[in-house]
C-alpha positions as CSV (number, residue, x, y, z in Angstrom):
1,M,69.1,9.7,2.1
2,T,65.7,11.8,2.1
3,A,64.8,14.3,0.5
4,R,63.2,17.7,2.6
5,L,59.4,17.9,1.7
6,D,58.4,22.0,1.6
7,R,55.0,23.2,0.3
8,L,53.9,25.2,-2.0
9,K,51.7,27.6,-1.2
10,K,52.1,30.8,-3.6
11,R,49.6,30.9,-7.0
12,P,52.5,32.7,-9.4
13,D,54.5,29.0,-8.4
14,F,51.4,26.7,-9.0
15,L,50.9,28.5,-12.9
16,R,55.1,28.0,-13.2
17,V,54.5,24.4,-12.4
18,A,51.5,23.8,-14.9
19,A,53.2,26.1,-18.0
20,L,55.8,23.6,-18.2
21,R,53.0,20.7,-19.3
22,R,55.3,18.1,-17.9
23,K,51.9,16.2,-16.6
24,W,50.6,12.6,-16.1
25,A,47.3,11.8,-15.1
26,A,46.8,8.3,-13.2
27,P,43.4,7.2,-11.9
28,G,43.7,8.6,-8.5
29,L,45.5,12.2,-9.2
30,I,47.5,14.2,-11.7
31,L,51.1,15.0,-11.1
32,Q,52.8,17.7,-12.6
33,A,56.9,18.6,-12.2
34,A,59.0,21.3,-13.2
35,P,62.5,22.5,-12.1
36,G,62.5,24.7,-8.7
37,T,63.4,28.4,-9.1
38,G,64.7,30.7,-7.5
39,P,66.6,30.9,-4.1
40,E,64.4,28.9,-2.0
41,T,65.3,26.2,-3.8
42,Q,68.2,23.8,-2.9
43,A,69.5,20.5,-4.0
44,D,68.2,18.2,-1.2
45,S,64.7,19.6,-1.0
46,L,61.4,19.4,-2.9
47,R,58.2,21.7,-3.1
48,V,55.0,20.0,-3.6
49,G,51.9,21.7,-3.7
50,F,48.0,20.1,-3.4
51,T,45.0,21.2,-5.3
52,V,41.9,19.8,-5.6
53,S,38.9,21.8,-7.7
54,K,34.7,21.8,-7.1
55,K,34.6,18.9,-9.8
56,V,35.0,16.8,-6.7
57,G,32.5,17.9,-4.3
58,N,31.9,19.8,-1.3
59,A,34.3,21.0,0.8
60,V,34.4,18.1,3.4
61,C,35.1,16.3,0.0
62,R,38.2,18.1,-1.2
63,N,39.6,18.5,2.4
64,R,39.2,14.5,2.2
65,A,41.2,14.1,-1.0
66,R,43.6,16.9,0.0
67,R,44.7,15.0,3.1
68,R,44.5,11.7,1.3
69,L,47.2,13.2,-1.1
70,K,48.9,14.6,1.5
71,A,49.7,11.5,3.3
72,A,50.6,9.4,0.1
73,V,53.2,12.3,-0.6
74,D,54.6,11.9,2.8
75,E,55.0,8.4,2.4
76,I,56.2,8.3,-1.1
77,F,58.4,11.5,-1.9
78,P,60.9,11.7,0.8
79,D,62.7,8.6,-0.2
80,Q,61.3,8.2,-4.3
81,A,61.1,11.6,-5.7
82,A,64.2,13.6,-7.6
83,P,65.0,16.7,-5.3
84,G,65.4,20.0,-6.6
85,L,62.2,19.7,-8.5
86,D,58.5,21.4,-7.4
87,Y,55.9,19.0,-7.8
88,V,51.5,19.6,-8.2
89,V,49.7,17.6,-6.9
90,I,45.4,17.5,-8.4
91,G,43.0,15.4,-6.7
92,R,40.3,13.7,-8.8
93,R,37.0,12.5,-8.0
94,E,38.2,8.9,-8.2
95,T,40.7,10.0,-5.1
96,L,38.5,10.0,-2.5
97,E,37.3,5.8,-3.3
98,R,40.6,4.3,-4.5
99,P,42.0,1.8,-2.5
100,Y,45.2,3.7,-0.4
101,S,47.5,1.2,-1.8
102,L,46.4,1.7,-5.2
103,L,47.0,5.6,-4.8
104,L,50.2,5.1,-4.1
105,Q,50.7,2.4,-7.0
106,D,49.3,5.7,-9.0
107,L,51.8,7.9,-7.4
108,V,55.1,6.3,-7.8
109,A,53.9,5.5,-11.6
110,A,52.9,9.3,-12.1
111,L,56.5,10.6,-11.0
112,K,58.1,7.8,-12.9
113,R,56.2,9.0,-16.4
114,V,57.4,12.6,-15.1
115,G,61.0,11.9,-14.7
116,G,60.7,12.8,-10.8
117,L,61.7,9.2,-9.2
118,R,64.9,9.6,-7.6
119,A,67.5,7.2,-9.6
120,S,68.1,4.1,-7.2
121,P,71.5,4.0,-5.7
122,V,73.6,1.2,-7.1
123,A,75.0,-1.4,-4.6
124,P,78.7,-2.3,-4.5
125,A,79.0,-5.5,-6.3
126,K,80.1,-8.4,-3.9
127,E,83.2,-10.6,-4.7
128,A,82.8,-14.2,-4.7
C-alpha cells in the first residue's frame, strides 16, 4: 500500500517539526520528522516540506537542489515512509553534485534513523 504525499507549506509546521529535534544528517540531505497533528493529518497520508538555504548557492542552485530532493522523495516515500508523520527535507551543498542513486540511499538511511521507515509486511510462510 502506498501513502498519499501532501506538502508542508506553512512556517509553523516547519518550526514544529524542527522543535522535536528528531533528525538525521546524511551527506546529501538532512531529514527531520515529527508526528502529524491537526485535522488535516490522516492515517494513510504523510506530509513533506522542502527547504534549501542560501548557503547552497544562488536561486538557480537552490531550485535545482529542491527539485532533486522532490524527485527522490516522490520515488522513495510512497512505498517506504511511515504514514502519519510530517517530514522536512533540508538540502545541502552536496545535494547538487551527489549522484542520484546515492541521494536515494541517503534518504532511505535517514528514514531508518529517524524511525520513519515503514515496517515491511511479513510474508506468509509456505508449507512444504
